N, C-alpha and C positions, 0 to 999 in steps of 0.2 A: 541756829544763828538768829540774832535779833533782826527784826525787819522782814524776815521771810514769813509768808502767810502759813497758818496752820492748815493741815490737810485733814478733812473729815470724810469718812465713808458712810453714807446713809444706807440703811438696810433696804433691800428690795421691797417695794410696796409702800414705802413711806409716802403719805399724801402731802403734797405741797399746795396750800391754798393760793390760787392766783386770781388776779382780777384783770380783765381785758382793758387795755388803755385805748384801743381804737375800735371802731365799729366793724363788726364782721357779720355778714349775712350769707346764707346759702344761696340766696337769690342773685347776689352780685359777685361773690367770691370766685376767684380763679386759682388754679394750681400755680404755686409760685408766689402768691401774694404774701407780704410780710404780716406778722402778728406781733403786737407788743403787749407784754404783760408785766405785772408787778406783784410781788408777794404781799399778802394781806396780813399774815401773822408770822412770827418767827418760827423757824424749824430748829428743834433741839436734837442734838445727838450727843450721847454720853454725858448728859447733864450740862452741856454747853451749847450756846447758840451757834449753829452752823450756818444758817441763812437768816440774816436780819430782815425784819419787815421793810417793805419798800424797795427790795432788791429788784432790779430790772431784768427781764427775760425777753429774748426775741425768738421767734419761730417762723416757720414757713408752712403755708398750707400745701399739703401733699395729695389730698384727695377731697373732692366735693361731691356729695350726694344730695341733690335737690329733692325737696318733698314733691311727691307725685299726687295727683288727684286722689282724694280720700285719705291721704296720709297727713298727719299733723306735723311731722318732724323731718328735717333734713339732717345731714351729718357733715361735719368738717373734721378732717384728720390733720393734725399739726405735728410737725417735727420740731423739737426744741433745738435751737442752734447755740444760744448763749444764755 
């Protein structure tokens, strides 16, 4: 039917380049904090654009591992919600 959005199924492992829209740091982040992202490039599936650049994504921080002494990196784990 006209007006209904087309459905695309992306293969597992497809990389979607995202850019953070808000500042996030392992020093201050807490589990449950929101994360806002935007696609930086289009994602193509079956020769057609499935996700246009500039699409907004939201997520939630589900785990924070702060950097300890002698370590250079902390980790944030994010669940994508929309």
